[in-house]
C-alpha positions as CSV (number, residue, x, y, z in Angstrom):
1,M,16.3,60.9,21.0
2,K,17.6,59.7,24.4
3,A,19.1,56.4,25.3
4,Q,20.2,55.3,28.8
5,A,22.6,52.5,29.7
6,P,23.4,51.3,33.3
7,G,26.7,50.9,35.0
8,K,27.7,47.7,36.6
9,L,29.5,46.1,39.5
10,I,31.4,42.8,39.1
11,L,30.3,40.7,42.1
12,S,32.9,38.1,41.4
13,G,35.3,37.0,38.6
14,E,37.0,40.2,37.5
15,H,40.2,39.5,35.6
16,A,39.5,35.8,35.6
17,V,36.7,36.2,33.1
18,V,39.3,37.3,30.5
19,Y,40.7,33.8,30.7
20,G,37.4,32.0,30.3
21,M,36.5,31.6,33.9
22,P,33.0,32.4,35.2
23,A,31.9,35.8,36.5
24,L,28.9,37.4,38.1
25,A,28.0,41.0,37.3
26,M,25.1,43.2,38.2
27,A,23.7,46.3,36.5
28,V,23.2,49.1,39.0
29,N,21.2,52.3,39.2
30,R,23.9,54.6,37.9
31,Y,23.6,55.6,34.2
32,V,25.1,57.2,31.1
33,T,22.5,59.1,29.0
34,A,23.1,60.0,25.4
35,T,20.9,62.5,23.6
36,V,20.9,62.9,19.8
37,T,19.3,66.0,18.3
38,R,19.2,67.6,14.9
39,E,21.7,70.3,14.0
40,T,21.2,72.8,11.1
41,R,24.8,72.6,10.0
42,P,25.9,69.3,8.3
43,Q,28.4,68.6,11.1
44,I,28.5,66.4,14.2
45,A,28.6,68.3,17.5
46,F,29.9,66.6,20.6
47,D,28.7,67.9,24.0
48,L,30.4,65.7,26.6
49,S,29.5,67.6,29.8
50,D,31.3,65.3,32.2
51,L,34.6,65.7,30.3
52,A,34.0,69.4,29.7
53,H,34.4,68.8,26.0
54,H,32.6,70.6,23.2
55,S,33.5,70.3,19.6
56,H,32.3,70.0,16.0
57,I,33.6,67.5,13.5
58,S,32.6,66.6,9.9
59,L,31.5,63.1,9.0
60,Q,34.6,62.6,6.9
61,A,36.8,63.7,9.8
62,L,34.9,61.3,12.1
63,R,35.7,58.4,9.6
64,D,39.3,59.5,9.4
65,L,39.5,59.4,13.2
66,K,38.0,55.9,13.2
67,S,40.5,54.7,10.7
68,R,43.5,56.1,12.7
69,V,42.2,54.5,15.9
70,K,41.9,51.2,14.2
71,Q,45.4,51.4,12.8
72,K,46.7,52.2,16.3
73,Y,44.8,49.3,17.8
74,H,46.4,46.9,15.3
75,R,49.8,48.3,16.3
76,F,48.8,47.7,20.0
77,I,48.0,44.1,19.0
78,R,51.4,43.7,17.5
79,G,53.0,45.1,20.6
80,D,54.1,48.4,19.1
81,Y,51.8,50.6,21.3
82,S,50.5,50.5,24.8
83,I,46.7,50.6,25.1
84,R,46.8,54.3,26.3
85,E,48.2,55.3,22.9
86,V,45.2,54.0,21.0
87,L,42.6,56.4,22.4
88,Q,44.8,59.2,23.7
89,K,42.1,61.6,24.9
90,P,38.9,60.7,26.9
91,F,36.5,62.3,24.4
92,E,37.8,60.2,21.6
93,L,35.9,57.2,22.9
94,A,32.5,58.8,22.1
95,Q,33.8,60.0,18.7
96,F,35.2,56.6,17.7
97,T,32.0,54.9,18.9
98,L,29.9,57.2,16.7
99,G,32.2,56.5,13.8
100,V,31.7,52.7,14.2
101,I,27.9,52.9,14.3
102,A,27.8,55.5,11.5
103,D,29.8,53.3,9.2
104,A,27.7,50.2,10.2
105,L,24.5,52.1,9.3
106,N,26.1,53.6,6.2
107,V,25.1,57.1,7.5
108,S,25.2,60.1,5.2
109,L,24.1,63.2,7.1
110,S,22.3,65.8,5.1
111,D,21.6,67.5,8.4
112,G,24.0,67.5,11.3
113,V,23.5,66.0,14.7
114,K,24.4,66.9,18.2
115,I,25.5,64.2,20.7
116,H,25.1,65.1,24.3
117,V,26.5,62.6,26.9
118,E,26.1,62.9,30.6
119,S,26.8,60.3,33.3
120,T,26.2,59.5,36.9
121,I,28.7,56.7,36.8
122,P,32.1,57.5,38.3
123,I,34.7,57.4,35.4
124,G,37.6,55.0,35.7
125,C,36.3,53.3,38.8
126,G,35.5,49.8,37.4
127,M,31.7,50.5,37.0
128,G,31.5,50.1,33.3
129,S,31.3,53.8,32.3
130,S,33.0,53.1,29.0
131,A,30.6,50.3,28.1
132,A,27.6,52.4,29.1
133,T,28.9,55.3,27.1
134,I,29.4,53.2,24.0
135,L,26.0,51.5,24.1
136,S,24.0,54.7,25.0
137,V,25.6,56.5,22.1
138,M,25.1,53.6,19.6
139,H,21.5,53.0,20.8
140,A,20.6,56.7,20.7
141,M,22.0,57.2,17.2
142,S,20.5,54.1,15.7
143,T,17.1,54.9,17.2
144,Y,17.4,58.5,16.0
145,L,18.0,57.2,12.5
146,Q,15.1,54.7,12.9
147,A,17.5,51.8,12.2
148,A,16.7,48.6,14.0
149,V,20.0,47.0,15.2
150,P,19.7,43.5,16.7
151,N,21.3,43.1,20.1
152,E,24.0,40.8,18.9
153,T,25.0,43.2,16.1
154,L,25.0,46.1,18.6
155,F,27.2,44.0,21.0
156,K,29.7,43.3,18.2
157,L,30.0,46.9,17.2
158,A,30.3,48.0,20.8
159,L,33.0,45.4,21.4
160,E,35.1,47.1,18.7
161,A,34.9,50.4,20.6
162,E,35.5,48.7,24.0
163,N,38.6,47.0,22.7
164,A,40.0,50.3,21.6
165,Q,39.6,51.6,25.1
166,H,40.7,48.6,27.2
167,G,42.7,46.4,24.8
168,H,41.2,42.9,25.1
169,S,37.7,43.4,26.5
170,S,35.9,40.3,27.9
171,G,32.6,41.9,26.8
172,L,31.2,41.4,30.3
173,D,30.6,45.2,30.9
174,L,28.9,45.4,27.5
175,R,26.7,42.4,28.2
176,V,25.5,43.8,31.5
177,A,24.9,47.3,30.1
178,L,23.1,45.7,27.1
179,E,20.8,43.3,29.0
180,G,20.6,44.7,32.5
181,G,19.9,42.6,35.6
182,C,22.4,40.1,37.1
183,L,24.4,37.9,34.7
184,Y,26.4,34.7,35.3
185,V,28.9,34.5,32.4
186,Y,31.0,31.4,31.7
187,G,32.6,31.4,28.2
188,D,29.8,31.6,25.7
189,K,27.2,30.7,28.3
190,I,25.2,33.6,29.7
191,E,22.5,33.1,32.3
192,Q,20.2,35.6,34.0
193,R,20.1,35.6,37.7
194,T,17.7,37.3,40.1
195,V,18.9,40.7,41.2
196,T,19.9,40.4,44.9
197,Q,17.9,42.1,47.6
198,I,20.9,42.1,50.0
199,P,21.7,45.7,50.8
200,M,25.0,46.8,49.3
201,Y,27.1,49.9,49.3
202,L,29.5,51.3,46.7
203,V,32.5,53.0,48.1
204,N,34.4,55.2,45.5
205,T,38.1,55.2,46.5
206,G,39.0,57.4,43.5
207,T,40.2,57.0,40.0
208,P,43.1,54.5,39.7
209,Q,46.4,55.7,38.3
210,S,46.5,52.6,36.0
211,T,43.9,51.8,33.4
212,T,41.9,48.6,33.0
213,G,44.1,47.7,30.0
214,Q,47.3,48.2,31.9
215,C,46.0,46.1,34.8
216,V,45.0,43.3,32.5
217,E,48.4,43.3,30.9
218,K,50.2,43.3,34.2
219,V,48.3,40.4,35.8
220,A,48.5,38.1,32.8
221,V,51.5,36.3,34.2
222,H,49.5,35.2,37.3
223,F,46.8,33.6,35.1
224,S,49.3,31.2,33.5
225,S,48.5,29.3,36.7
226,I,45.6,26.9,36.1
227,T,45.4,26.5,39.9
228,L,44.7,30.3,40.3
229,Q,42.2,30.2,37.5
230,H,40.3,27.4,39.3
231,E,40.4,29.3,42.6
232,F,38.7,32.3,40.9
233,A,36.2,30.0,39.3
234,S,35.4,28.3,42.6
235,V,34.8,31.6,44.5
236,T,32.5,32.8,41.7
237,N,30.5,29.7,41.9
238,D,30.3,30.0,45.7
239,M,29.1,33.6,45.3
240,D,26.5,32.4,42.7
241,A,25.1,29.8,45.2
242,A,25.1,32.3,48.0
243,L,23.1,34.8,46.0
244,K,20.6,32.2,44.9
245,S,19.9,31.4,48.5
246,Q,20.1,35.1,49.5
247,S,22.5,34.1,52.4
248,R,24.3,37.2,53.6
249,V,26.8,35.1,55.6
250,D,27.8,33.1,52.5
251,V,27.9,36.1,50.3
252,Q,30.3,37.8,52.7
253,R,32.4,34.7,52.9
254,A,32.8,34.6,49.1
255,I,33.6,38.3,49.0
256,K,36.4,37.9,51.5
257,R,37.9,35.1,49.6
258,N,37.6,37.1,46.3
259,H,39.4,40.0,48.0
260,Q,42.2,37.7,49.0
261,L,42.7,36.5,45.4
262,L,42.6,40.0,44.0
263,T,45.2,41.1,46.6
264,Q,47.3,38.1,45.6
265,I,47.5,39.2,41.9
266,G,48.5,42.7,43.0
267,V,45.5,44.9,42.0
268,V,44.5,46.1,45.5
269,P,46.5,49.1,46.7
270,N,47.8,49.0,50.2
271,T,45.5,51.8,51.5
272,I,42.4,49.9,50.2
273,Q,43.7,46.7,51.8
274,E,43.8,48.6,55.1
275,F,40.3,49.9,54.6
276,I,38.9,46.5,53.8
277,S,40.7,45.0,56.8
278,H,38.7,47.5,59.0
279,I,35.5,46.5,57.3
280,E,36.1,42.9,58.1
281,Q,37.0,43.7,61.7
282,Q,33.5,45.3,61.9
283,G,31.9,42.1,60.7
284,G,31.4,43.1,57.1
285,A,33.1,42.2,53.8
286,A,34.4,44.2,50.9
287,K,36.3,43.8,47.6
288,T,37.3,45.9,44.6
289,C,34.8,45.6,41.8
290,G,36.7,46.5,38.7
291,A,40.3,46.1,37.5
292,G,41.7,47.6,40.7
293,S,45.0,49.3,40.3
294,I,48.7,48.3,39.9
295,S,50.0,51.7,41.0
296,G,49.0,54.4,43.5
297,E,46.6,54.2,46.3
298,K,43.2,54.6,44.6
299,G,41.4,51.5,43.3
300,G,38.0,52.6,41.9
301,A,34.9,51.0,43.2
302,V,34.8,48.9,46.3
303,L,31.7,46.8,47.1
304,V,30.8,46.6,50.8
305,I,28.2,44.5,52.6
306,T,27.8,45.4,56.2
307,E,25.1,45.8,58.8
308,D,27.1,48.2,60.9
309,E,26.4,51.6,59.4
310,N,27.3,53.3,62.7
311,T,31.0,52.5,62.3
312,F,31.1,52.0,58.5
313,I,30.2,55.5,57.5
314,P,32.7,57.2,59.8
315,L,35.4,54.8,58.6
316,C,34.7,55.9,55.0
317,Q,34.9,59.5,56.1
318,R,38.2,58.9,57.8
319,F,39.7,57.4,54.5
320,G,38.1,60.2,52.5
321,Y,35.9,57.8,50.5
322,H,32.5,58.6,49.1
323,V,29.7,56.2,49.9
324,I,26.7,55.4,47.6
325,P,23.9,53.0,48.5
326,I,23.2,51.0,45.4
327,A,20.5,48.8,43.9
328,G,20.3,46.4,41.0
329,E,18.9,47.6,37.7
330,S,16.8,45.1,35.7
331,R,16.9,47.1,32.4
332,G,19.7,47.3,30.0
333,V,20.2,50.0,27.4
334,H,16.9,51.6,26.4
335,A,15.3,54.6,24.9
336,I,13.8,57.1,27.3
């Protein structure tokens, strides 16, 4: 049984969404695919090719791991641990995820299973690879077991795993990976938007030194300002209006303002600021699309809208950045 979940780009509202401000996010044509197959031994085999991780674990050991992670997460909530101490190794996310869904479905494996996970989403670049991994594993496992799990139940279970990875997840990445398309999220309100046809590029500047959870912790002091919260809300609503009218000029204007706000809260490394400045000089617009970074010079995914490919591509090559043309994905997590 295979399940596939898309990655995402936040078009506007990253960080601010954690504080109840609106955000726009779009599923894109990059995916995590989880495959569940039967094993003859009553164990769970993990084949996480992108992490070069291969292991076997018993169902009881999986439940023990889940219990330990939950205990460490509670200590993180109390302030005893940093978020990096909750899931200490990258492969533990898939294992914890499987533990959560296995307990929810009251699984008792007479036969074993093998979980194979592969991804075309750059890891740690703000494209929702964690959310897509969690949902693809949960959907593949529940479908394999022929257990129908309502979307809202799946979301709540996935949020438990996402919190262990990122600390205090807004749930936005999960919503996009679950439902697909383009979503306007404002508190409990979630509205579908038409996927934009404006050509966009993704520039991968490299995996940030700091995690999403660390960035969220660091910028919290800025969001004590109601004025700043409203500025982020305003630029998101401007972006929403621009996308509805399919106005490239207005979309670029909103992107530029969003970039200024992200720079203001300290999550855009200097090298990326320089890169975006060149983009703007060429008549385009660009912004980081995830948490960014509070250290180092790599900031994950950067969204670029430009008509000047002749200068844009060489610029990316000069900075050593990889360019990917991207398109919206209307489907959320689904069996394939």
